[in-house]
N, C-alpha and C positions, 0 to 999 in steps of 0.2 A: 458201507456202499451197498445197500441191499437192491437186488434186482427186482423191480415192481412190474415188469413185464417182459415175458420171453417166449417167442413163437417161432417153430419151425415151419415157415412159410410154404416150403417144399423140401424134398431132400437134399436140395443144393443152396438154400437160402434161409437166412436167419434175421430175426429182428428182436434187439434187446433194448430195454429202457432202465435206467439206473438212477436211483436218488442219491445226490451228493450229499453224503454226511462227514466225510473225512476232512482233514486237515491237509495242507500242503505236503508236509512231511509224511503223513500216512500214504498218500497216493504215490509219491515219488519212491517210496519203499516197495511198493508192489511193482515197480517197472524196472526194465533195464534200459539204461539211458546213455547214449554215447555222448562225446565231448560236445558236437555240434547241437545236440537237443539240449544239452545243459547250457549251452551258451544262450540258446533260443529262450529257455524258460528263464534265465537269470535277466533276460532284457523285459520281461513282462513285469508290470506291477503286481504287487500282490493284490489279490481280491478275485472276482469271479473271471476274469479272463484266464487267468494261470489256472485256477480249479477246473475250469471247462476243458482246456487244453489237457491236463493231467487226467481227467476222468474219462474222457472219450478214449484217450490210449490205453487206460487201465481196463475200461469195458471191452475194447477190442481184443486186448489179451486174453480176458476172461473166457470170450465166446471162442476164439481160435483155439484155447486149450493147448497152447505149446510152451515149451521151455526155452525155444529158441528165441532170439533176438528178433524183434518186429520193427523192420525198418518202414515207418509210414511217414511219406513225404507228399508235398503238394507240387503238381505240375504247373505249367506256366498261366493255365487258366483257374488255378486255386483248387483243383478237385484232388483229393486225396487218393493215394495210390500206395500199394505195398509193393517194394522192390524184391522181397525174397521169397514171398508166399503168393501163389496163384488164386487170389480172390480179388472180386470188385467190391469195392466199399464205400459207404457213405457215413458221414458223420453229422450229428446236430447237437445242439444244447441250448437250453434256456433256464436261466435262473438256477433252480436246484437240480435240474435233471440234464441227464446226458442220454443220447440215442445213437445207436450204431446199427447198420444194416450190413450184412456181408452175403456175396454170393460168389459160387463157383462158375456159373454159367450165363448169368444175366447181369446186364447194367442195372444198378439200383440207386434210388435216392429217398432221402428222409428228412423230414425237417420237424421239429418240436417246438411250441410256443406257449408262453403263459398268456391265458386269456384275459384281455383288458378291454375295457371300452373305449380306449383310445384308437382302436383301429378304425372306427367310424370316420376319423379325421383323415385316413389315407384310403379309404376304400375305392375311391375314383383313381387312385394312382396305379392299382394292380387289376381293377375288375372294368370291363367295357360297361356301356349303358346297358346293353342287352342281358350282361350277366346280372347286373343290379336289379333289374326289372323282373326276374325270374320269380313266379309266384313262390315257389317252394321255399326259397331262400328267406324271403320278407326281411332281408338286411338286417337279421339278427346278429349278434356280437358272436356267438358260436359258429353260425353259417359263414360269416365272413372269415373266420379263422379256418375254417375247413378249406375255403378257396385259397387262402393265403399259404398254408402249409402244403397244400397240394401243388400248388404252383412253384413254390420254392423247392419242393422234391423233385418236380420236373426239372427244374433248372439244374438242380445237383445232378440229377440222372443224365441229362444231357451232357454236362460237364465241359461246356465251353462258353466263353464271354460272348456278349452281344445279343443272347436271347432276352426278350422283354416279356414281363409278366402280362402285361395288359394287351400289347400288340400282339404277341406270338403265341398266346396260349388262349384256350376257351375251354370252359368248364360248361358241360350241359346241366340243365335244371335237375335237382334230384332232392328227394325228402330228407330233411335233416334228422339225423337219429344219433343215438349214443356212439353207435359204431355203424360204418357202413361202406359203401363204394359207389363210385360215379365214373362217368365217362368224360375223359378230356382229350383235347386236340391240341398239338403242338406244331408250329409251322417251323421246321429245320430248313436248312440250305437247300437241300435236294428233295424234300419230301413233306408232305403234312401227314403226321402220324397219330393215329388214336391210341390212347392209352388207359388202361383200367386204373384208377387209383383208389386206394382205401385210406379210411381216416378212423380215428376213434379217440375218446378222451382218456387222458391219464390223470388219475388222482383227482377228479372233478375240476380242476382249475386249468389243465394244460390240454392242448389239441395236438394230435400227431397225424401227420400224413405221410403216405410213401407209395413209391410206384417201381415197378420192375420190368424190364423187358430184354 
């Protein structure tokens, strides 16, 4: 399970991407799992869903570099959190890759997606007319995935149900590059917040977006 990307974003925040090449048994061997976790993974059918769950936890353990048991759970909004270690975390996965972001002092959000042409069929579900008409985007497949990943990362960063990608988030026009950043705005319950989001391609066929604040 080689790490294909690892970055210390600052002295408190890290992002890593891992290519999933192991079997279920190999991933389990690298984890400390308690009975409630074993019960959960036994409920998952063999395949990508199980590999994704295991791989994000193993990557999290690798990044934290601890021999202690890592109690990673989901709150009522579906946001992952650590019970026994003081870190903010965000998890993502897509096909053969897992991505994890951790920080001691910031909320974080990360999303990774396999780039496919089918995103054009749903572009109007997550982008406003104004966003779709931006000259720099040109409705390219990769540009749409930047927007999708960034908005999904913002949703995870916020960590609360009810936020809508199209209605509550807006991405300013940006020049599409292999790696870059952009300005995004999100309407929360009590404020409209500006965020700097970052994106880059992974292994030529995946897009990753992340935010922290």
